[in-house]
A tleap script that builds the chain and sets N, CA, C and O, in Angstrom:
source leaprc.protein.ff14SB
mol = sequence {
  NMET ILE LYS VAL GLU PHE PHE GLY ASN TYR
  ARG LEU GLU PHE LYS VAL SER GLU VAL ASN
  LEU GLU ALA LYS ASN ILE LYS GLU MET LEU
  GLU LYS ILE ILE LEU MET PHE PRO LYS MET
  LYS LYS GLU GLN ILE LYS ARG ALA SER VAL
  PHE VAL ASN ASP VAL ALA ILE GLN GLY ILE
  PHE SER MET ARG HIE LYS LEU LYS GLU GLY
  ASP ILE VAL LEU MET MET TYR PRO SER GLY
  GLY CGLY
}
set mol.1.N position { 80.133 -123.402 -61.680 }
set mol.1.CA position { 80.066 -123.301 -63.120 }
set mol.1.C position { 79.963 -124.710 -63.701 }
set mol.1.O position { 80.658 -125.627 -63.263 }
set mol.2.N position { 79.088 -124.868 -64.687 }
set mol.2.CA position { 78.973 -126.135 -65.403 }
set mol.2.C position { 79.396 -125.904 -66.856 }
set mol.2.O position { 79.354 -124.781 -67.358 }
set mol.3.N position { 79.799 -126.979 -67.513 }
set mol.3.CA position { 80.142 -126.889 -68.929 }
set mol.3.C position { 79.067 -127.626 -69.708 }
set mol.3.O position { 78.730 -128.768 -69.397 }
set mol.4.N position { 78.528 -126.957 -70.730 }
set mol.4.CA position { 77.521 -127.556 -71.603 }
set mol.4.C position { 78.153 -127.727 -72.977 }
set mol.4.O position { 78.597 -126.754 -73.586 }
set mol.5.N position { 78.191 -128.962 -73.463 }
set mol.5.CA position { 78.748 -129.260 -74.779 }
set mol.5.C position { 77.606 -129.613 -75.728 }
set mol.5.O position { 76.701 -130.367 -75.370 }
set mol.6.N position { 77.655 -129.060 -76.942 }
set mol.6.CA position { 76.604 -129.266 -77.940 }
set mol.6.C position { 77.097 -130.202 -79.035 }
set mol.6.O position { 78.264 -130.163 -79.425 }
set mol.7.N position { 76.181 -131.056 -79.533 }
set mol.7.CA position { 76.508 -132.001 -80.594 }
set mol.7.C position { 75.425 -131.986 -81.662 }
set mol.7.O position { 74.325 -131.481 -81.438 }
set mol.8.N position { 75.743 -132.539 -82.814 }
set mol.8.CA position { 74.767 -132.656 -83.902 }
set mol.8.C position { 74.409 -131.303 -84.488 }
set mol.8.O position { 75.265 -130.433 -84.646 }
set mol.9.N position { 73.139 -131.138 -84.807 }
set mol.9.CA position { 72.670 -129.904 -85.444 }
set mol.9.C position { 72.884 -128.674 -84.582 }
set mol.9.O position { 73.023 -127.575 -85.119 }
set mol.10.N position { 72.914 -128.820 -83.266 }
set mol.10.CA position { 73.200 -127.654 -82.421 }
set mol.10.C position { 74.546 -127.066 -82.818 }
set mol.10.O position { 74.678 -125.858 -83.015 }
set mol.11.N position { 75.524 -127.922 -82.930 }
set mol.11.CA position { 76.875 -127.474 -83.259 }
set mol.11.C position { 76.945 -126.973 -84.707 }
set mol.11.O position { 77.557 -125.939 -84.976 }
set mol.12.N position { 76.327 -127.696 -85.631 }
set mol.12.CA position { 76.397 -127.334 -87.044 }
set mol.12.C position { 75.577 -126.090 -87.377 }
set mol.12.O position { 76.075 -125.166 -88.020 }
set mol.13.N position { 74.338 -126.070 -86.944 }
set mol.13.CA position { 73.426 -124.986 -87.315 }
set mol.13.C position { 73.710 -123.697 -86.564 }
set mol.13.O position { 73.624 -122.613 -87.141 }
set mol.14.N position { 74.047 -123.800 -85.287 }
set mol.14.CA position { 74.187 -122.606 -84.465 }
set mol.14.C position { 75.643 -122.238 -84.184 }
set mol.14.O position { 75.915 -121.256 -83.493 }
set mol.15.N position { 76.575 -123.023 -84.718 }
set mol.15.CA position { 78.002 -122.710 -84.619 }
set mol.15.C position { 78.467 -122.529 -83.167 }
set mol.15.O position { 79.203 -121.595 -82.851 }
set mol.16.N position { 78.029 -123.425 -82.308 }
set mol.16.CA position { 78.458 -123.386 -80.914 }
set mol.16.C position { 78.848 -124.801 -80.497 }
set mol.16.O position { 78.109 -125.752 -80.752 }
set mol.17.N position { 79.994 -124.941 -79.862 }
set mol.17.CA position { 80.414 -126.261 -79.413 }
set mol.17.C position { 80.269 -126.421 -77.905 }
set mol.17.O position { 79.983 -127.517 -77.423 }
set mol.18.N position { 80.467 -125.329 -77.150 }
set mol.18.CA position { 80.298 -125.424 -75.703 }
set mol.18.C position { 80.158 -124.043 -75.075 }
set mol.18.O position { 80.590 -123.037 -75.638 }
set mol.19.N position { 79.546 -124.021 -73.902 }
set mol.19.CA position { 79.442 -122.805 -73.094 }
set mol.19.C position { 79.625 -123.190 -71.631 }
set mol.19.O position { 79.409 -124.339 -71.244 }
set mol.20.N position { 80.018 -122.234 -70.844 }
set mol.20.CA position { 80.091 -122.393 -69.393 }
set mol.20.C position { 79.071 -121.459 -68.779 }
set mol.20.O position { 78.953 -120.302 -69.182 }
set mol.21.N position { 78.337 -121.961 -67.805 }
set mol.21.CA position { 77.322 -121.130 -67.154 }
set mol.21.C position { 77.009 -121.648 -65.761 }
set mol.21.O position { 77.416 -122.743 -65.374 }
set mol.22.N position { 76.275 -120.831 -65.021 }
set mol.22.CA position { 75.804 -121.205 -63.693 }
set mol.22.C position { 74.340 -121.608 -63.812 }
set mol.22.O position { 73.548 -120.886 -64.419 }
set mol.23.N position { 73.973 -122.748 -63.242 }
set mol.23.CA position { 72.580 -123.196 -63.224 }
set mol.23.C position { 72.416 -124.210 -62.105 }
set mol.23.O position { 73.291 -125.045 -61.872 }
set mol.24.N position { 71.276 -124.128 -61.411 }
set mol.24.CA position { 71.049 -125.053 -60.293 }
set mol.24.C position { 70.384 -126.345 -60.736 }
set mol.24.O position { 70.461 -127.351 -60.031 }
set mol.25.N position { 69.721 -126.332 -61.916 }
set mol.25.CA position { 69.077 -127.538 -62.427 }
set mol.25.C position { 68.963 -127.464 -63.951 }
set mol.25.O position { 69.309 -126.451 -64.557 }
set mol.26.N position { 68.476 -128.542 -64.560 }
set mol.26.CA position { 68.370 -128.616 -66.024 }
set mol.26.C position { 67.456 -127.524 -66.562 }
set mol.26.O position { 67.766 -126.911 -67.584 }
set mol.27.N position { 66.350 -127.274 -65.902 }
set mol.27.CA position { 65.406 -126.258 -66.376 }
set mol.27.C position { 66.074 -124.891 -66.462 }
set mol.27.O position { 65.953 -124.203 -67.475 }
set mol.28.N position { 66.771 -124.498 -65.415 }
set mol.28.CA position { 67.450 -123.201 -65.414 }
set mol.28.C position { 68.536 -123.154 -66.491 }
set mol.28.O position { 68.718 -122.126 -67.145 }
set mol.29.N position { 69.248 -124.250 -66.675 }
set mol.29.CA position { 70.276 -124.316 -67.705 }
set mol.29.C position { 69.666 -124.084 -69.092 }
set mol.29.O position { 70.187 -123.293 -69.878 }
set mol.30.N position { 68.557 -124.777 -69.388 }
set mol.30.CA position { 67.907 -124.629 -70.694 }
set mol.30.C position { 67.393 -123.211 -70.905 }
set mol.30.O position { 67.500 -122.667 -72.004 }
set mol.31.N position { 66.839 -122.614 -69.861 }
set mol.31.CA position { 66.355 -121.232 -69.972 }
set mol.31.C position { 67.501 -120.277 -70.295 }
set mol.31.O position { 67.339 -119.366 -71.107 }
set mol.32.N position { 68.649 -120.480 -69.669 }
set mol.32.CA position { 69.806 -119.617 -69.937 }
set mol.32.C position { 70.329 -119.828 -71.357 }
set mol.32.O position { 70.732 -118.869 -72.016 }
set mol.33.N position { 70.325 -121.056 -71.823 }
set mol.33.CA position { 70.786 -121.330 -73.184 }
set mol.33.C position { 69.870 -120.649 -74.198 }
set mol.33.O position { 70.349 -120.096 -75.188 }
set mol.34.N position { 68.576 -120.683 -73.965 }
set mol.34.CA position { 67.624 -120.026 -74.864 }
set mol.34.C position { 67.886 -118.526 -74.910 }
set mol.34.O position { 67.792 -117.916 -75.975 }
set mol.35.N position { 68.216 -117.919 -73.757 }
set mol.35.CA position { 68.526 -116.487 -73.726 }
set mol.35.C position { 69.857 -116.183 -74.419 }
set mol.35.O position { 69.991 -115.152 -75.078 }
set mol.36.N position { 70.832 -117.071 -74.273 }
set mol.36.CA position { 72.145 -116.866 -74.882 }
set mol.36.C position { 72.110 -117.008 -76.397 }
set mol.36.O position { 72.849 -116.326 -77.107 }
set mol.37.N position { 71.259 -117.884 -76.884 }
set mol.37.CA position { 71.200 -118.196 -78.317 }
set mol.37.C position { 69.756 -118.051 -78.802 }
set mol.37.O position { 69.060 -119.051 -78.978 }
set mol.38.N position { 69.306 -116.822 -79.018 }
set mol.38.CA position { 67.901 -116.610 -79.400 }
set mol.38.C position { 67.496 -117.269 -80.712 }
set mol.38.O position { 66.305 -117.468 -80.951 }
set mol.39.N position { 68.454 -117.612 -81.567 }
set mol.39.CA position { 68.101 -118.288 -82.824 }
set mol.39.C position { 67.683 -119.736 -82.582 }
set mol.39.O position { 67.007 -120.337 -83.416 }
set mol.40.N position { 68.082 -120.291 -81.449 }
set mol.40.CA position { 67.639 -121.643 -81.103 }
set mol.40.C position { 66.204 -121.551 -80.605 }
set mol.40.O position { 65.902 -120.787 -79.688 }
set mol.41.N position { 65.355 -122.308 -81.196 }
set mol.41.CA position { 63.956 -122.292 -80.778 }
set mol.41.C position { 63.793 -123.110 -79.502 }
set mol.41.O position { 64.484 -124.106 -79.286 }
set mol.42.N position { 62.873 -122.667 -78.676 }
set mol.42.CA position { 62.618 -123.342 -77.406 }
set mol.42.C position { 62.336 -124.825 -77.613 }
set mol.42.O position { 62.801 -125.658 -76.836 }
set mol.43.N position { 61.578 -125.160 -78.657 }
set mol.43.CA position { 61.241 -126.561 -78.937 }
set mol.43.C position { 62.489 -127.373 -79.269 }
set mol.43.O position { 62.597 -128.539 -78.891 }
set mol.44.N position { 63.439 -126.746 -79.984 }
set mol.44.CA position { 64.674 -127.442 -80.340 }
set mol.44.C position { 65.494 -127.761 -79.097 }
set mol.44.O position { 66.113 -128.822 -79.012 }
set mol.45.N position { 65.499 -126.865 -78.156 }
set mol.45.CA position { 66.271 -127.055 -76.926 }
set mol.45.C position { 65.592 -128.080 -76.023 }
set mol.45.O position { 66.255 -128.962 -75.477 }
set mol.46.N position { 64.299 -127.971 -75.866 }
set mol.46.CA position { 63.587 -128.851 -74.926 }
set mol.46.C position { 63.534 -130.305 -75.392 }
set mol.46.O position { 63.292 -131.196 -74.577 }
set mol.47.N position { 63.756 -130.570 -76.692 }
set mol.47.CA position { 63.743 -131.950 -77.206 }
set mol.47.C position { 65.107 -132.620 -77.135 }
set mol.47.O position { 65.249 -133.786 -77.504 }
set mol.48.N position { 66.094 -131.898 -76.668 }
set mol.48.CA position { 67.468 -132.428 -76.661 }
set mol.48.C position { 67.589 -133.687 -75.813 }
set mol.48.O position { 66.885 -133.867 -74.820 }
set mol.49.N position { 68.495 -134.543 -76.233 }
set mol.49.CA position { 68.916 -135.654 -75.376 }
set mol.49.C position { 70.000 -135.065 -74.473 }
set mol.49.O position { 70.993 -134.519 -74.952 }
set mol.50.N position { 69.794 -135.184 -73.161 }
set mol.50.CA position { 70.694 -134.553 -72.196 }
set mol.50.C position { 71.386 -135.621 -71.355 }
set mol.50.O position { 70.753 -136.545 -70.843 }
set mol.51.N position { 72.688 -135.469 -71.231 }
set mol.51.CA position { 73.500 -136.356 -70.397 }
set mol.51.C position { 74.269 -135.488 -69.410 }
set mol.51.O position { 74.860 -134.480 -69.798 }
set mol.52.N position { 74.265 -135.870 -68.147 }
set mol.52.CA position { 75.057 -135.175 -67.135 }
set mol.52.C position { 76.109 -136.153 -66.651 }
set mol.52.O position { 75.792 -137.214 -66.113 }
set mol.53.N position { 77.365 -135.783 -66.849 }
set mol.53.CA position { 78.480 -136.654 -66.470 }
set mol.53.C position { 78.296 -138.067 -67.021 }
set mol.53.O position { 78.488 -139.058 -66.316 }
set mol.54.N position { 77.917 -138.133 -68.307 }
set mol.54.CA position { 77.749 -139.388 -69.057 }
set mol.54.C position { 76.554 -140.233 -68.638 }
set mol.54.O position { 76.487 -141.410 -68.994 }
set mol.55.N position { 75.610 -139.668 -67.894 }
set mol.55.CA position { 74.396 -140.386 -67.491 }
set mol.55.C position { 73.198 -139.695 -68.147 }
set mol.55.O position { 73.023 -138.486 -68.002 }
set mol.56.N position { 72.373 -140.462 -68.869 }
set mol.56.CA position { 71.196 -139.906 -69.531 }
set mol.56.C position { 70.206 -139.394 -68.493 }
set mol.56.O position { 69.915 -140.061 -67.500 }
set mol.57.N position { 69.695 -138.189 -68.749 }
set mol.57.CA position { 68.706 -137.583 -67.869 }
set mol.57.C position { 67.379 -137.595 -68.627 }
set mol.57.O position { 67.218 -136.900 -69.630 }
set mol.58.N position { 66.430 -138.397 -68.132 }
set mol.58.CA position { 65.160 -138.571 -68.832 }
set mol.58.C position { 64.018 -138.598 -67.829 }
set mol.58.O position { 64.223 -138.659 -66.617 }
set mol.59.N position { 62.837 -138.554 -68.361 }
set mol.59.CA position { 61.663 -138.750 -67.538 }
set mol.59.C position { 61.007 -137.466 -67.070 }
set mol.59.O position { 61.458 -136.359 -67.366 }
set mol.60.N position { 59.950 -137.650 -66.343 }
set mol.60.CA position { 59.097 -136.544 -65.942 }
set mol.60.C position { 59.799 -135.533 -65.032 }
set mol.60.O position { 59.450 -134.353 -65.032 }
set mol.61.N position { 60.768 -135.982 -64.273 }
set mol.61.CA position { 61.445 -135.084 -63.343 }
set mol.61.C position { 62.796 -134.592 -63.854 }
set mol.61.O position { 63.575 -134.019 -63.092 }
set mol.62.N position { 63.078 -134.809 -65.123 }
set mol.62.CA position { 64.401 -134.460 -65.658 }
set mol.62.C position { 64.713 -132.970 -65.541 }
set mol.62.O position { 65.871 -132.608 -65.336 }
set mol.63.N position { 63.718 -132.103 -65.664 }
set mol.63.CA position { 63.952 -130.658 -65.570 }
set mol.63.C position { 64.423 -130.249 -64.181 }
set mol.63.O position { 65.094 -129.230 -64.019 }
set mol.64.N position { 64.070 -131.041 -63.192 }
set mol.64.CA position { 64.458 -130.717 -61.815 }
set mol.64.C position { 65.810 -131.315 -61.423 }
set mol.64.O position { 66.288 -131.094 -60.311 }
set mol.65.N position { 66.420 -132.066 -62.327 }
set mol.65.CA position { 67.699 -132.696 -62.014 }
set mol.65.C position { 68.704 -131.628 -61.589 }
set mol.65.O position { 68.968 -130.689 -62.341 }
set mol.66.N position { 69.260 -131.766 -60.402 }
set mol.66.CA position { 70.178 -130.763 -59.862 }
set mol.66.C position { 71.543 -130.854 -60.520 }
set mol.66.O position { 72.046 -131.934 -60.828 }
set mol.67.N position { 72.120 -129.684 -60.722 }
set mol.67.CA position { 73.470 -129.577 -61.272 }
set mol.67.C position { 74.385 -129.008 -60.201 }
set mol.67.O position { 73.961 -128.228 -59.348 }
set mol.68.N position { 75.647 -129.413 -60.260 }
set mol.68.CA position { 76.604 -128.908 -59.277 }
set mol.68.C position { 77.873 -128.444 -59.986 }
set mol.68.O position { 78.111 -128.774 -61.149 }
set mol.69.N position { 78.660 -127.695 -59.282 }
set mol.69.CA position { 79.930 -127.173 -59.786 }
set mol.69.C position { 80.739 -128.289 -60.448 }
set mol.69.O position { 80.940 -129.355 -59.866 }
set mol.70.N position { 81.196 -128.030 -61.663 }
set mol.70.CA position { 82.041 -128.984 -62.358 }
set mol.70.C position { 81.316 -130.018 -63.214 }
set mol.70.O position { 81.963 -130.795 -63.916 }
set mol.71.N position { 79.979 -130.040 -63.168 }
set mol.71.CA position { 79.236 -130.984 -64.009 }
set mol.71.C position { 79.494 -130.688 -65.487 }
set mol.71.O position { 79.681 -129.538 -65.884 }
set mol.72.N position { 79.499 -131.741 -66.282 }
set mol.72.CA position { 79.601 -131.613 -67.737 }
set mol.72.C position { 78.305 -132.144 -68.331 }
set mol.72.O position { 77.950 -133.309 -68.155 }
set mol.73.N position { 77.612 -131.267 -69.032 }
set mol.73.CA position { 76.320 -131.602 -69.632 }
set mol.73.C position { 76.503 -131.712 -71.142 }
set mol.73.O position { 77.047 -130.807 -71.775 }
set mol.74.N position { 76.053 -132.817 -71.713 }
set mol.74.CA position { 76.080 -133.009 -73.161 }
set mol.74.C position { 74.670 -132.839 -73.695 }
set mol.74.O position { 73.731 -133.463 -73.200 }
set mol.75.N position { 74.524 -131.999 -74.700 }
set mol.75.CA position { 73.221 -131.807 -75.352 }
set mol.75.C position { 73.330 -132.322 -76.766 }
set mol.75.O position { 74.114 -131.815 -77.568 }
set mol.76.N position { 72.532 -133.340 -77.066 }
set mol.76.CA position { 72.545 -133.941 -78.395 }
set mol.76.C position { 71.211 -133.698 -79.077 }
set mol.76.O position { 70.143 -133.880 -78.492 }
set mol.77.N position { 71.307 -133.282 -80.331 }
set mol.77.CA position { 70.111 -133.039 -81.115 }
set mol.77.C position { 69.384 -134.354 -81.330 }
set mol.77.O position { 70.009 -135.355 -81.682 }
set mol.78.N position { 68.057 -134.370 -81.121 }
set mol.78.CA position { 67.324 -135.636 -81.311 }
set mol.78.C position { 67.379 -136.072 -82.779 }
set mol.78.O position { 67.149 -135.270 -83.684 }
set mol.79.N position { 67.677 -137.308 -82.990 }
set mol.79.CA position { 67.787 -137.854 -84.346 }
set mol.79.C position { 66.416 -138.236 -84.885 }
set mol.79.O position { 65.515 -138.605 -84.132 }
set mol.80.N position { 66.282 -138.143 -86.174 }
set mol.80.CA position { 65.065 -138.586 -86.823 }
set mol.80.C position { 65.326 -139.900 -87.556 }
set mol.80.O position { 66.413 -140.117 -88.091 }
set mol.81.N position { 64.367 -140.732 -87.575 }
set mol.81.CA position { 64.520 -142.004 -88.280 }
set mol.81.C position { 63.807 -141.961 -89.606 }
set mol.81.O position { 63.155 -140.973 -89.942 }
set mol.82.N position { 63.930 -143.016 -90.346 }
set mol.82.CA position { 63.213 -143.009 -91.611 }
set mol.82.C position { 63.394 -144.270 -92.385 }
set mol.82.O position { 62.845 -144.407 -93.478 }
savepdb mol mol.pdb
quit
């Protein structure tokens, strides 16, 4: 089981602070979150800044990043500048 914590607009707009779920990688985790919270649009989820155990997960292979029992994933809503 992994713990996913939500920050920013995820927490404010969708009224969710965290969930626990089973997932083998980031892609599977995001797919499960989309199913759990249908009001969250796929684009909103896929643009998230994702940290696993306080390490930023970025780049072309980020969806394949493996998750293991006890991981803590932080999902932060991407900020806009201006």
